[in-house]
C-alpha positions as CSV (number, residue, x, y, z in Angstrom):
1,X,-41.4,25.9,3.1
2,X,-39.0,22.9,2.9
3,X,-40.5,19.7,1.6
4,X,-40.2,16.5,3.5
5,X,-39.0,13.3,1.9
6,X,-41.0,10.6,3.5
7,X,-39.4,8.0,1.3
8,X,-35.9,8.7,2.6
9,X,-34.0,5.7,3.9
10,X,-32.0,6.4,7.1
11,X,-28.3,5.6,6.9
12,X,-26.5,4.8,10.2
13,X,-22.7,5.1,10.1
14,X,-20.2,3.6,12.5
15,X,-16.4,3.6,12.8
16,X,-14.4,0.9,14.5
17,X,-10.7,1.2,15.3
18,X,-8.0,-1.4,15.4
19,X,-5.1,0.4,17.1
20,X,-1.8,-1.4,17.0
21,X,1.1,-0.2,19.3
22,X,4.6,-0.5,17.8
23,X,5.4,-3.3,20.4
24,X,2.6,-5.5,18.9
25,X,-0.2,-4.9,21.5
26,X,-3.7,-3.9,20.4
27,X,-5.9,-1.4,22.1
28,X,-9.2,-2.6,23.7
29,X,-11.6,-0.6,25.9
30,X,-13.9,-1.7,28.7
31,X,-16.8,0.6,28.4
32,X,-20.0,-0.6,30.1
33,X,-20.4,-2.3,33.5
34,X,-17.4,-4.6,33.0
35,X,-19.2,-6.4,30.2
36,X,-16.0,-7.3,28.4
37,X,-13.4,-5.6,26.2
38,X,-14.2,-4.0,22.8
39,X,-12.5,-2.2,20.0
40,X,-12.9,1.6,20.3
41,X,-15.5,3.1,18.0
42,X,-19.1,4.3,17.7
43,X,-21.6,6.2,15.7
44,X,-20.7,9.0,13.4
45,X,-22.1,12.4,14.4
46,X,-24.0,14.5,11.9
47,X,-21.6,16.3,9.6
48,X,-18.6,14.2,10.8
49,X,-16.6,12.0,8.5
50,X,-16.1,8.3,9.2
51,X,-12.4,8.9,9.8
52,X,-13.1,11.8,12.1
53,X,-15.5,9.6,14.1
54,X,-12.7,7.0,14.5
55,X,-10.3,9.6,15.9
56,X,-12.9,11.2,18.2
57,X,-14.2,7.9,19.6
58,X,-10.8,6.6,20.4
59,X,-9.9,9.8,22.2
60,X,-13.2,9.7,24.1
61,X,-13.0,6.0,25.0
62,X,-9.3,5.4,25.5
63,X,-7.9,8.9,26.0
64,X,-5.3,8.6,23.3
65,X,-4.6,10.3,20.0
66,X,-4.3,8.1,17.0
67,X,-3.0,8.3,13.4
68,X,-5.0,6.5,10.7
69,X,-2.7,4.1,8.8
70,X,-5.1,2.2,6.6
71,X,-8.7,1.0,5.9
72,X,-9.3,-2.6,6.8
73,X,-12.9,-3.1,5.7
74,X,-16.0,-1.2,4.7
75,X,-19.3,-2.9,5.3
76,X,-22.7,-1.8,4.1
77,X,-26.0,-3.6,4.7
78,X,-29.7,-2.9,4.4
79,X,-32.6,-4.2,6.5
80,X,-35.5,-5.1,4.3
81,X,-38.9,-4.1,5.4
82,X,-42.5,-3.9,4.5
83,X,-42.8,-0.9,2.3
84,X,-45.6,0.0,-0.1
85,X,-46.9,-2.9,-2.1
86,X,-45.2,-1.5,-5.2
87,X,-41.8,-1.8,-3.5
88,X,-42.1,-4.8,-1.1
89,X,-38.3,-5.3,-0.8
90,X,-37.3,-1.6,-0.3
91,X,-34.8,-1.3,2.5
92,X,-36.0,0.4,5.6
93,X,-32.6,1.3,6.9
94,X,-29.0,1.1,5.8
95,X,-25.9,0.6,8.0
96,X,-22.3,1.3,7.0
97,X,-19.2,0.5,9.1
98,X,-15.6,1.5,8.5
99,X,-12.9,-0.5,10.2
100,X,-9.6,1.4,10.3
101,X,-6.1,0.4,11.2
102,X,-4.4,3.0,13.4
103,X,-1.3,3.6,15.6
104,X,-1.0,5.8,18.7
105,X,0.6,9.2,18.2
């Protein structure tokens, strides 16, 4: 019977894509109810890499294939929460985001 780890801290991972066309234009997508334009990107699926999520999300949201050309930034942050009294500052969740530079294929 597998044991459960009730002390595990969830990690939420996201990839965001800055796609630059050779003519200097950047790719933006309008996803939801005309609420503005955004960089393509989204959550990483279970078992998927951060890079794979960037490629998949761009294809889903903009319909184009991309080539990763660089990593712009990696962010990681934790939300502090009320844990057991022995660990009052233990994070309740961690987020990580990968910002990648790409070009269309």
